VODOGU-209824 format. One record per atom (N, C-alpha, C, O): residue in three letters; x, y, z. Coordinates in steps of 0.2 Angstrom, whole numbers, plus 5000, padded with zeros to 4 digits. Each point is the difference from the previous one (the first is absolute). Example, Ala and Ser with C-alpha at 12.3 -4.5 7.8 and 13.67 -1.06 7.14 Angstrom:
BEGIN
ALA506649725039
ALA499650065000
ALA500450065000
ALA500549995003
SER499350064993
SER500450065001
SER499650055003
SER500350065001
This chain:
BEGIN
MET574253444538
MET499849995006
MET499649945001
MET500149965005
HIS499450034990
HIS499649945001
HIS500449934999
HIS499749955002
HIS500950054995
HIS500449945000
HIS500349985006
HIS500249945001
ILE499850115004
ILE500449985006
ILE499649945004
ILE500349955002
ILE499050054998
ILE499749955003
ILE500049944996
ILE500149945003
LYS499950064991
LYS500049944996
LYS500749975001
LYS500049945001
ASN500550104998
ASN500749975001
ASN500149975007
ASN500449955001
GLN499350085004
GLN500149985007
GLN499749935001
GLN500349965004
PHE499150024993
PHE499749945001
PHE500049954995
PHE499849955000
GLN500650074994
GLN500049954995
GLN500349945001
GLN499849944998
GLU500750065006
GLU500449935002
GLU499549965005
GLU500249945000
GLU499350095003
GLU499649965004
GLU499449974997
GLU499649975003
ALA500450034990
ALA499449974996
ALA500149935001
ALA500549975000
LEU498950005001
LEU500049925001
LEU500249974993
LEU499850014995
GLN500649945006
GLN500449964995
GLN499549964995
GLN500149994994
TRP499349995009
TRP499649964996
TRP499550044996
TRP499749974996
ILE500450105004
ILE499650044996
ILE500450004993
ILE500550025000
LYS499149954995
LYS500450004993
LYS499950064996
LYS500450024996
GLN499050025005
GLN499950064996
GLN499850055005
GLN499550005003
ILE500950054997
ILE499950065004
ILE499450054996
ILE500150014994
PRO499450015010
PRO499550044997
PRO500350064997
PRO500450035003
LYS499349994991
LYS500250074998
LYS499750055004
LYS499550015001
ILE501050045000
ILE499850065004
ILE500250064996
ILE500550004996
GLN499250065006
GLN500250064997
GLN500850015002
GLN500249995005
VAL500150044990
VAL500750025001
VAL500050065005
VAL500450005005
GLY499250054994
GLY500050055004
GLY499350005005
GLY499549994997
TRP500650035009
TRP499450005004
TRP499850075001
TRP500450045001
SER499049974999
SER499750075001
SER499950015007
SER499849955004
GLN500450114999
GLN499950015007
GLN499350025001
GLN499850015006
CYS499850004989
CYS499350025001
CYS499649935001
CYS500049964997
LEU499750045009
LEU499649955002
LEU499350004998
LEU499749954998
GLN500050115001
GLN499350014998
GLN499950074998
GLN500350055003
ALA499349964991
ALA499850064998
ALA499250015001
ALA499749964998
LEU500150095006
LEU499350015001
LEU499850054995
LEU500250065000
GLU499349924995
GLU499850054995
GLU499350015001
GLU499649965002
GLY500250104996
GLY499350025001
GLY499850085000
GLY499550024997
HIS501050025005
HIS499950075000
HIS500150024993
HIS500449974996
SER499350095002
SER500050024993
SER500550065000
SER500050034994
ASP500349995011
ASP500550055000
ASP500649985005
ASP499949955003
ARG500550104998
ARG500649985004
ARG499849995007
ARG499650035003
VAL500849925000
VAL499949985007
VAL500450055004
VAL500650014999
ARG499150035006
ARG500450055004
ARG500249985006
ARG500550035003
SER499249925000
SER500249975007
SER499749935001
SER499549984997
VAL500949985007
VAL499849945002
VAL500249995007
VAL500550035003
THR499149935000
THR500149985007
THR499749935002
THR499549994998
PHE500949985006
PHE499749935003
PHE499650025006
PHE500250045004
ARG499349924997
ARG499650005007
ARG500649975005
ARG500349964998
PRO499750065008
PRO500549985005
PRO500049925000
PRO500649985002
ASP498949994997
ASP500049925001
ASP500349974993
ASP500149945000
GLY500050104995
GLY500349984994
GLY499449964995
GLY500249984995
LYS499250025007
LYS499549964997
LYS499650044995
LYS499649984996
MET500650095003
MET499750044995
MET500550054998
MET500450035004
LEU499549994990
LEU500450064997
LEU499550054997
LEU499549984997
ALA500750085004
ALA499650064997
ALA500450044995
ALA500650015002
SER499150014993
SER500450044995
SER499550064998
SER499449995000
ALA501050075000
ALA499650064998
ALA500350024993
ALA500649994998
SER498950044998
SER500250014993
SER499750074998
SER499650035003
GLY500849994991
GLY499750064997
GLY499349994996
GLY499750054998
ASP500149895002
ASP499349994997
ASP499550015005
ASP499449994999
LYS500850045007
LYS499550035005
LYS499749945005
LYS499550015003
THR500849934996
THR499849945004
THR500549985005
THR500650014999
ILE499249955005
ILE500449965005
ILE499849924998
ILE499449995000
ARG501149975000
ARG499849934999
ARG500349965006
ARG500650015002
LEU499049945000
LEU500249965005
LEU500249934997
LEU499649974997
TRP500950005005
TRP500349944997
TRP500149955005
TRP500250015006
ASP499849934992
ASP500249945003
ASP500749994998
ASP500149984994
PRO500450035010
PRO500749994998
PRO500349934998
PRO500550004997
ILE499149955006
ILE500249934998
ILE499749994993
ILE500449974996
THR499050045003
THR499749984993
THR500150054995
THR499949994994
GLY500250085008
GLY500050054995
GLY499350034998
GLY500050044996
GLN499549935007
GLN499350024998
GLN499850065003
GLN500250025006
CYS499550034990
CYS499750065003
CYS499449985004
CYS499549974997
LEU500550055009
LEU499449985004
LEU499550054999
LEU499449995000
GLN500750085000
GLN499550054998
GLN500450064998
GLN500650015001
THR499050034996
THR500250074998
THR499650055003
THR499450005000
LEU501050055004
LEU499750055004
LEU499950064996
LEU500650034997
GLU498850005002
GLU499950064996
GLU499750055004
GLU499649995005
GLY500650084993
GLY499750055004
GLY500450074999
GLY499750055001
HIS501049944998
HIS500450064999
HIS499850034993
HIS499949964995
SER500250105004
SER499950034994
SER500650024996
SER500050024994
GLU500649975009
GLU500650014997
GLU500549945002
GLU499849965003
TRP500850054995
TRP500549955001
TRP500049985008
TRP500050045004
VAL500149904997
VAL500249985007
VAL500749995001
VAL500349964996
ARG500050085008
ARG500750005001
ARG500349965005
ARG500649974999
SER499050015006
SER500349965006
SER499549965003
SER499450025001
VAL500849925001
VAL499649965004
VAL500449975006
VAL500649984999
THR499050015007
THR500449965005
THR499449975005
THR499550025000
PHE500749925003
PHE499649975004
PHE500150025007
PHE500650025002
GLN498949985002
GLN500050025007
GLN500449945003
GLN500049944998
PRO500450075008
PRO500549955002
PRO499649935002
PRO500349954999
ASP499150055003
ASP499649945001
ASP499749974993
ASP499749955001
GLY500450094994
GLY499749974993
GLY499350014999
GLY499749984995
LYS499950055010
LYS499350014999
LYS499750064997
LYS499450004998
MET501150045000
MET499850064996
MET500550024995
MET500649985001
LEU499250044993
LEU500550034995
LEU499950074999
LEU499450025000
ALA501150024999
ALA499950074999
ALA500350014993
ALA500549974998
SER499250084998
SER500350024994
SER500050084999
SER499650035003
ALA500949994994
ALA500150074999
ALA500050014992
ALA500249974996
SER499550095002
SER499850014993
SER500250074998
SER500050055004
ASP500149964990
ASP500050074997
ASP499350045000
ASP500050064998
ASP499549905004
ASP499350045001
ASP500050035006
ASP499550035002
LYS501149985002
LYS500050045006
LYS499749965006
LYS499850035005
THR500149914994
THR499749965006
THR500449945002
THR500449984997
ILE499450005009
ILE500349935003
ILE499349965001
ILE499550035003
ARG500549914995
ARG499549965001
ARG500249945005
ARG500549974999
LEU499050015005
LEU500149945004
LEU499649954998
LEU499450014999
TRP500849935000
TRP499749944997
TRP500049945005
TRP500549995004
ASP499049974995
ASP500049945003
ASP500249954995
ASP499749994995
PRO500949985006
PRO500349964995
PRO499749934999
PRO500149974995
ILE499450015009
ILE499649944999
ILE499450014996
ILE499949964995
THR499750095007
THR499450024996
THR500150044994
THR499650004995
GLY501050045005
GLY500150054995
GLY499650065001
GLY500150054995
GLN499649965010
GLN499650065001
GLN500450065002
GLN500549995005
CYS499450074993
CYS500350065002
CYS499750025007
CYS499450015000
LEU501049995005
LEU499750025007
LEU499950075001
LEU499650025003
GLN500950024994
GLN500050075001
GLN500550034995
GLN500549984998
THR499350085000
THR500450054996
THR500250065004
THR499650035002
LEU501049984998
LEU500350065004
LEU500250054995
LEU500449994995
GLU499250075005
GLU500150054996
GLU500350065003
GLU500050005006
GLY500350054990
GLY500250065003
GLY500750024998
GLY500250065001
HIS500249904996
HIS500650014997
HIS499950054994
HIS499550004996
SER501050055003
SER500050054995
SER500349974994
SER500050044994
GLY500449915006
GLY500349974994
GLY500049935001
GLY499749965004
TRP500750014991
TRP500149924999
TRP500249985007
TRP500450035004
VAL499349914997
VAL500349965006
VAL500449944997
VAL499849964997
ARG500950055005
ARG500449954997
ARG500249945004
ARG500349954997
SER499650055009
SER500249955005
SER499549995006
SER499850055002
VAL500249895000
VAL499649995006
VAL500349955004
VAL500349954997
THR499650055010
THR500349955004
THR499650005006
THR499750055002
PHE500349895002
PHE499750005007
PHE500550005005
PHE500649984999
GLN499350065006
GLN500450005006
GLN499949945004
GLN499449995003
PRO501149974999
PRO499949945004
PRO499850025007
PRO500250065002
ASP499449905002
ASP499850025006
ASP500650005005
ASP499950025006
């Protein structure tokens, strides 16, 4: 598959170029790997404007990432069990997380502060979403 692009444009190479730079024979489809969680990542979501990525993990944390640089902006801690799901509010001003600790937490993604903990579930909370207005 990766040779299709090379073959398509190979004839258009500038004639005055004497040495073609060496490139990898196979191109990886992976653009970036974000590393930092110490357990499996259970959920990922982009902020609606695409300028932030949130990941939820079995390590009981949520990490907020810059998707351009791959830098971890902050780690949100507070759940006592696996975090199963994360989602941004449609305007991107709030993040919700669902956990095996039977809670949903609402976070400010800029400050990293937990704004509210919603309790009362009798079992694991596996998914969370916001209802659009």
